[in-house]
C-alpha positions as CSV (number, residue, x, y, z in Angstrom):
1,M,19.9,178.4,132.5
2,R,22.7,179.3,134.5
3,W,26.2,179.8,133.4
4,I,27.7,177.5,135.9
5,N,25.9,174.6,134.3
6,I,27.3,175.2,130.7
7,K,30.2,173.3,129.7
8,P,31.9,173.9,126.4
9,S,32.4,171.0,123.4
10,R,35.6,169.7,122.8
11,G,36.1,172.1,119.9
12,A,35.4,175.2,122.0
13,Q,37.5,174.0,124.9
14,F,40.4,173.7,122.4
15,A,39.6,177.0,120.7
16,L,39.4,179.0,124.1
17,M,42.6,177.2,125.4
18,L,44.5,178.6,122.5
19,I,43.2,182.0,123.0
20,P,45.6,183.2,125.8
21,F,48.5,181.7,123.7
22,V,47.8,183.4,120.6
23,L,46.9,186.8,122.4
24,L,50.4,186.8,124.2
25,I,52.1,186.0,120.7
26,V,50.4,188.8,118.9
27,A,50.9,191.3,122.1
28,Y,54.8,190.3,121.7
29,A,54.9,190.9,118.1
30,F,53.5,194.6,118.5
31,G,55.7,195.3,121.2
32,S,58.8,194.0,119.8
33,A,57.7,195.8,116.2
34,A,57.2,199.2,118.3
35,R,60.6,199.0,120.0
36,L,62.5,198.1,116.9
37,S,60.7,200.9,115.2
38,E,62.4,203.2,117.5
39,N,65.6,201.8,117.7
40,A,66.7,199.1,115.3
41,N,69.4,197.9,117.9
42,D,67.0,197.0,120.7
43,K,67.9,193.8,122.6
44,L,65.0,193.6,124.9
45,L,62.4,192.3,122.6
46,P,63.6,190.6,119.7
47,T,61.7,189.7,116.6
48,L,60.1,186.2,116.2
49,S,62.6,185.5,113.3
50,G,65.2,186.5,115.5
51,F,64.3,183.5,118.0
52,A,64.3,181.5,115.1
53,Q,67.7,182.3,114.2
54,A,68.6,181.7,117.6
55,I,67.4,178.5,118.1
56,E,69.1,177.5,114.8
57,R,72.4,178.5,116.1
58,M,72.0,176.9,119.5
59,A,70.4,173.4,118.4
60,F,71.7,173.1,114.8
61,I,75.3,174.3,114.9
62,A,77.7,172.8,116.5
63,D,79.8,175.1,118.7
64,Q,83.1,175.9,117.4
65,R,85.0,175.6,121.1
66,T,83.4,172.2,122.4
67,G,81.9,170.7,119.2
68,E,78.4,170.1,121.1
69,Y,75.0,171.3,120.1
70,L,74.6,173.5,122.9
71,F,71.1,173.6,123.2
72,W,70.8,169.9,123.2
73,S,73.6,169.4,125.4
74,D,72.0,171.9,127.9
75,T,68.9,170.1,128.0
76,W,70.6,166.6,128.5
77,A,72.5,168.0,131.6
78,S,69.4,169.4,133.2
79,L,67.0,166.6,132.5
80,I,69.5,164.2,134.3
81,R,69.7,166.4,137.3
82,L,66.1,167.0,137.1
83,F,64.7,163.3,137.3
84,A,67.7,161.9,139.4
85,G,66.0,164.7,141.9
86,L,62.5,163.6,141.2
87,G,63.6,160.0,141.3
88,I,65.0,160.2,144.9
89,S,62.2,162.4,146.0
90,T,59.7,160.0,144.9
91,A,61.3,157.0,146.6
92,T,62.1,158.8,149.8
93,A,58.4,160.2,149.8
94,L,56.7,156.9,149.6
95,L,59.1,154.9,152.0
96,I,58.8,157.5,154.8
97,G,55.4,159.0,154.1
98,M,53.2,155.9,154.1
99,Q,55.3,154.8,157.3
100,I,54.3,158.0,158.8
101,G,50.7,157.7,158.0
102,M,50.5,154.0,159.1
103,L,52.7,153.9,162.4
104,P,51.6,155.9,165.2
105,Y,54.9,156.0,166.9
106,L,56.9,156.7,163.8
107,R,54.5,159.5,163.2
108,A,55.3,160.8,166.5
109,L,58.9,160.7,166.1
110,L,59.2,161.9,162.4
111,A,56.1,164.0,161.7
112,P,57.1,167.2,163.6
113,F,60.6,167.0,162.3
114,I,59.6,166.6,158.6
115,A,57.2,169.8,159.2
116,A,59.9,171.8,160.5
117,V,62.2,170.7,157.6
118,S,59.7,171.4,155.2
119,M,59.4,174.9,156.3
120,V,63.2,175.9,155.7
121,P,63.7,177.6,152.3
122,P,65.6,175.5,150.4
123,L,67.7,178.2,148.6
124,A,68.8,179.4,151.4
125,L,70.9,175.9,152.2
126,L,72.5,175.9,148.8
127,P,75.6,177.7,149.8
128,I,75.9,175.1,152.6
129,L,75.4,172.2,150.0
130,F,78.2,173.4,147.8
131,I,80.5,173.8,150.7
132,V,79.8,170.3,152.3
133,M,79.2,168.5,148.8
134,G,81.1,170.4,146.4
135,L,80.3,172.0,143.3
136,G,79.5,168.9,141.4
137,E,76.2,167.2,140.6
138,T,75.7,166.0,144.2
139,S,75.0,169.3,145.5
140,K,72.3,170.3,142.7
141,I,70.3,166.9,143.0
142,A,70.4,167.1,147.0
143,L,68.9,170.6,146.4
144,I,66.1,169.4,144.5
145,V,65.4,166.5,146.8
146,I,65.8,168.9,149.9
147,G,63.4,171.2,148.4
148,I,60.6,168.8,147.2
149,A,60.9,165.5,149.2
150,P,59.7,166.9,152.5
151,T,56.7,168.4,151.0
152,M,55.9,165.0,149.3
153,I,56.2,163.0,152.4
154,R,53.8,165.2,154.4
155,D,51.4,164.8,151.5
156,L,51.4,161.3,151.4
157,A,51.6,160.7,155.0
158,L,48.4,162.7,155.1
159,K,46.8,160.5,152.4
160,A,47.7,157.4,154.2
161,L,46.2,158.8,157.5
162,D,43.0,159.7,155.8
163,L,42.3,156.2,154.4
164,P,39.1,154.8,156.1
165,R,39.9,153.2,159.2
166,E,37.2,150.2,158.5
167,Q,39.6,149.0,155.6
168,V,42.3,148.7,158.2
169,V,40.1,146.9,160.5
170,K,38.6,144.7,158.0
171,A,42.2,143.6,156.8
172,E,43.1,142.9,160.4
173,T,40.0,140.9,160.9
174,L,40.8,138.7,157.8
175,G,44.5,138.2,159.7
176,G,46.8,140.9,157.6
177,S,49.7,141.8,159.3
178,S,51.0,145.3,159.2
179,W,53.2,144.5,156.2
180,Q,50.1,142.9,154.3
181,I,48.2,145.8,155.2
182,A,50.9,148.2,154.0
183,L,51.2,146.4,150.3
184,R,47.5,145.4,149.9
185,V,45.3,148.3,151.4
186,V,47.6,151.5,151.8
187,L,50.0,151.2,148.9
188,P,47.5,150.9,145.9
189,Q,45.5,153.6,147.2
190,I,48.6,156.2,147.7
191,L,50.3,155.6,144.8
192,P,48.0,157.7,142.5
193,R,48.2,160.2,144.8
194,L,52.2,160.0,144.7
195,I,51.8,160.5,141.0
196,I,49.7,163.7,141.4
197,C,52.1,165.2,144.4
198,L,55.0,164.5,142.0
199,K,53.2,166.7,139.5
200,L,52.7,169.5,141.6
201,Q,56.5,169.5,142.6
202,L,57.7,169.7,138.8
203,G,57.6,173.6,139.2
204,P,59.6,174.0,142.5
205,A,62.0,171.2,141.0
206,W,63.0,173.3,137.8
207,L,63.2,176.4,140.1
208,F,65.8,174.6,142.7
209,L,67.6,173.2,139.6
210,I,68.0,176.7,137.5
211,A,69.1,178.1,140.9
212,A,71.8,175.8,141.4
213,E,72.8,175.8,137.6
214,A,73.0,179.5,137.6
215,I,75.4,179.5,140.5
216,S,77.8,176.9,139.7
217,S,77.7,174.7,136.7
218,E,79.4,174.4,133.1
219,S,76.3,172.9,131.5
220,G,72.5,173.1,131.7
221,L,69.5,175.1,130.6
222,G,69.6,177.4,133.8
223,Y,73.4,177.8,133.2
224,R,73.0,179.0,129.6
225,I,70.5,181.5,130.6
226,F,72.4,183.3,133.1
227,L,75.4,183.0,131.0
228,V,74.1,185.0,128.2
229,R,72.3,187.6,130.2
230,R,75.5,189.6,130.5
231,Y,75.1,190.2,126.9
232,L,71.5,190.9,126.8
233,A,70.8,187.8,124.5
234,M,67.0,187.7,124.8
235,D,66.7,185.9,121.6
236,V,68.5,182.7,123.7
237,I,66.9,183.7,127.0
238,F,63.3,183.4,125.7
239,P,63.4,180.5,123.9
240,Y,65.2,178.6,126.9
241,V,62.6,179.8,129.0
242,V,59.8,178.5,126.7
243,W,61.7,175.3,126.1
244,I,62.0,174.7,129.7
245,T,58.0,175.3,130.1
246,L,57.5,172.9,127.3
247,L,59.5,170.0,129.1
248,A,57.6,170.8,132.2
249,V,54.2,170.6,130.6
250,L,55.5,167.2,128.7
251,T,56.4,165.7,132.0
252,N,53.1,166.7,133.6
253,Y,51.4,165.2,130.7
254,V,53.2,162.1,130.8
255,L,52.8,161.6,134.6
256,D,49.0,162.4,134.2
257,R,49.0,159.6,131.3
258,I,50.7,156.8,133.4
259,R,48.3,157.4,136.5
260,V,45.0,157.1,134.3
261,A,46.5,154.0,132.5
262,V,48.1,152.3,135.8
263,F,45.1,153.5,138.3
264,P,42.1,154.1,136.1
265,W,39.9,154.3,139.3
266,S,41.8,157.6,140.4
267,E,40.4,159.5,137.2
268,L,37.0,158.3,138.3
269,E,37.6,159.6,141.7
270,K,38.8,162.7,140.2
271,Q,35.6,163.4,138.2
272,G,33.4,162.2,141.0
């Protein structure tokens, strides 16, 4: 039997999934122990117990200056900015992307412009956004939108354009208007792709958010990471990075469950 045809069982899949994470933790523990044995005051690789103490201090002990639990207030501030940017990007991509894919005149007008805008490095625009929009929440959310919306628009436009032409012709034969074709033929088929596209943009969205928070903010996960770096507080930085990763993984999982629940045929297409 060829290796390409051998599939692991569910139990084997779970065990294989855990192996890289376990190896990473073990490697870190050994590396931390080795550095601390040479220098007990080393801050580069804190012990796992040091992480636990930092998490307890940040998440369960109120800050003396503000009275807030910094870990949770930072998380809340970042999630508001992130989901605002994702929401605006999703609505923009759906509205513009579907029309570009459907309407030849609009495609000729906007497709080259969107393609050009998608090539602009979003972080290069950050100083401009701060100058034009100020240092508040608007510029941070705008950076996320500028960073991911053009790519999402192009992806949805291509999806709408790739739909079988026979479906549109059949809908036209049955007397469907452009509006009815958009709602009943195109929209149901691009919505699953919209969720997939949103999942793929979670990483870039977090990148743009953290960059904006690091430069100008008074709260947020990115702000806290760059604030404590001057003290070499790796016991805070590492847990924050892990927490950001977990939030992204959880968001990805929720979006995937929504896609499967609302559009079950998309899972069949994926498997096929």
